[in-house]
C-alpha positions as CSV (number, residue, x, y, z in Angstrom):
1,M,-63.3,-90.0,-32.8
2,T,-63.6,-89.0,-36.5
3,T,-61.3,-86.4,-38.1
4,M,-64.2,-84.0,-38.5
5,K,-65.1,-84.2,-34.9
6,R,-61.5,-83.6,-33.9
7,A,-61.2,-80.6,-36.2
8,V,-64.4,-79.1,-34.7
9,L,-63.2,-79.8,-31.2
10,A,-59.9,-78.1,-32.0
11,A,-61.7,-75.1,-33.4
12,L,-64.2,-74.8,-30.5
13,L,-61.9,-75.6,-27.6
14,P,-60.3,-72.1,-27.3
15,L,-63.7,-70.5,-27.6
16,T,-65.1,-72.6,-24.8
17,I,-62.1,-72.1,-22.5
18,G,-61.9,-68.3,-22.7
19,A,-60.9,-67.0,-26.2
20,G,-64.4,-66.0,-27.3
21,A,-66.2,-62.8,-26.7
22,A,-68.3,-62.3,-23.5
23,P,-69.9,-59.4,-21.8
24,A,-67.7,-57.4,-19.6
25,V,-68.9,-57.8,-16.0
26,A,-67.2,-57.9,-12.7
27,A,-67.7,-60.7,-10.2
28,A,-70.4,-59.1,-8.0
29,D,-71.1,-62.3,-6.1
30,P,-68.2,-64.7,-5.7
31,Q,-68.6,-67.9,-7.8
32,P,-67.5,-71.1,-6.0
33,V,-64.6,-73.0,-7.6
34,Q,-65.8,-76.3,-9.0
35,P,-63.6,-78.8,-7.1
36,F,-61.6,-81.5,-9.0
37,V,-62.1,-85.0,-7.6
38,P,-59.7,-87.6,-9.0
39,G,-61.3,-90.8,-10.2
40,I,-60.3,-94.4,-9.6
41,N,-58.7,-94.7,-13.0
42,E,-57.1,-91.3,-13.1
43,E,-53.8,-90.7,-14.9
44,P,-51.1,-91.2,-12.2
45,E,-49.3,-87.9,-13.0
46,L,-52.5,-85.9,-12.7
47,S,-53.5,-87.6,-9.4
48,A,-50.0,-87.0,-7.9
49,A,-50.1,-83.3,-9.0
50,W,-53.6,-82.9,-7.5
51,Q,-52.4,-84.5,-4.3
52,R,-49.4,-82.1,-4.0
53,W,-51.8,-79.2,-4.7
54,Q,-54.3,-80.3,-2.0
55,T,-51.6,-80.8,0.7
56,K,-50.6,-77.1,0.3
57,G,-54.1,-75.9,1.4
58,I,-53.9,-72.8,-0.8
59,D,-57.4,-71.2,-1.0
60,D,-56.3,-67.6,-1.9
61,Y,-54.3,-66.9,-5.1
62,V,-54.1,-65.2,-8.4
63,I,-53.8,-67.4,-11.4
64,T,-52.8,-66.1,-14.8
65,V,-53.4,-68.2,-17.9
66,R,-52.1,-67.3,-21.3
67,L,-53.5,-69.1,-24.3
68,S,-51.4,-69.7,-27.4
69,C,-52.7,-71.3,-30.5
70,F,-53.2,-70.6,-34.2
71,C,-56.0,-68.2,-33.4
72,V,-56.4,-64.5,-32.7
73,P,-53.8,-63.4,-30.0
74,S,-55.3,-62.1,-26.8
75,D,-54.1,-61.0,-23.4
76,A,-53.8,-63.5,-20.5
77,V,-56.8,-64.2,-18.3
78,R,-56.1,-63.2,-14.7
79,T,-58.3,-64.7,-12.0
80,L,-58.5,-63.8,-8.3
81,I,-59.5,-66.7,-6.1
82,R,-60.3,-66.1,-2.4
83,N,-61.6,-68.8,-0.1
84,D,-62.0,-71.1,-3.1
85,S,-64.3,-68.6,-4.8
86,T,-63.7,-66.6,-8.0
87,R,-63.7,-63.0,-7.0
88,R,-62.5,-61.2,-10.1
89,V,-61.6,-62.1,-13.7
90,T,-59.8,-59.8,-16.1
91,R,-58.2,-59.9,-19.5
92,G,-55.9,-56.9,-19.8
93,E,-57.9,-54.0,-18.3
94,R,-61.3,-55.6,-19.2
95,A,-63.4,-57.3,-16.5
96,L,-64.9,-60.6,-17.5
97,S,-67.6,-62.9,-16.2
98,P,-66.5,-65.2,-13.4
99,R,-67.2,-68.2,-15.6
100,R,-64.5,-67.1,-17.9
101,G,-61.8,-67.4,-15.3
102,Y,-59.6,-70.3,-14.2
103,S,-58.8,-72.0,-11.0
104,V,-56.3,-74.8,-10.4
105,D,-59.1,-77.3,-9.9
106,E,-60.7,-76.2,-13.2
107,L,-57.3,-76.7,-15.0
108,F,-57.1,-80.3,-13.6
109,T,-60.6,-80.9,-14.9
110,M,-59.6,-79.5,-18.3
111,I,-56.6,-81.7,-18.4
112,R,-58.7,-84.8,-17.6
113,S,-61.2,-83.9,-20.3
114,A,-58.5,-83.3,-22.9
115,S,-56.7,-86.5,-22.0
116,A,-59.9,-88.5,-22.7
117,E,-60.5,-86.9,-26.1
118,A,-57.2,-85.6,-27.6
119,D,-54.5,-87.6,-29.2
120,R,-51.8,-86.0,-27.1
121,V,-51.8,-83.9,-23.9
122,D,-48.5,-82.8,-22.3
123,V,-48.4,-81.1,-18.9
124,D,-45.6,-79.8,-16.8
125,Y,-46.3,-79.3,-13.1
126,T,-44.6,-77.1,-10.5
127,R,-43.4,-78.7,-7.2
128,R,-46.7,-77.5,-5.7
129,G,-48.7,-79.5,-8.3
130,V,-49.9,-76.5,-10.3
131,P,-50.0,-77.1,-14.0
132,K,-47.3,-74.8,-15.4
133,T,-47.7,-75.6,-19.1
134,I,-50.4,-77.5,-20.9
135,A,-50.2,-78.6,-24.5
136,I,-53.2,-80.2,-26.2
137,D,-53.1,-81.8,-29.6
138,P,-56.6,-83.0,-30.5
139,D,-55.4,-84.9,-33.6
140,E,-51.7,-85.5,-34.3
141,M,-52.5,-85.9,-38.0
142,V,-53.9,-82.4,-38.4
143,A,-51.5,-79.4,-38.4
144,D,-52.0,-76.1,-36.6
145,E,-54.9,-77.1,-34.3
146,E,-52.8,-77.4,-31.1
147,T,-53.6,-75.3,-28.0
148,Y,-51.0,-74.3,-25.4
149,Y,-51.6,-72.8,-22.0
150,S,-48.9,-71.1,-19.8
151,V,-49.9,-70.8,-16.2
152,S,-48.5,-68.7,-13.3
153,L,-49.8,-68.6,-9.8
154,T,-49.2,-66.1,-7.0
155,R,-50.2,-67.1,-3.5
156,L,-52.0,-64.4,-1.5
157,D,-51.4,-64.1,2.2
């Protein structure tokens, strides 16, 4: 990947993952979570974390994702997942489109994609297999284009 492509990827990644502007709408109809399916040649750590997550059988939760980068600061994105469907997405007091939210499966997909394209991806997982922190550095030779995600999950009963 060329340096220019990496720089463009670094600039656009936060926008495509939730930092850009979008119309404020509530999730009128639940949006199904796109399931993560590990591949044959998957990173062992990612596969093991996904397996731990799957064995827990958690379909109802609230996931909060905070993006940190050299970009405009914004509130964390809070996503309510019920029965593996996105029910509500908010940033602060503002309702967002369901496509702007996160699920654990979608974070696994994001980690896989970043690992294939970025120079460095560091992930810390909880004992449940949930990504706790994600650090993506598209190009180690370029300064200030890293993206960091902090994730917290609350299980709903």
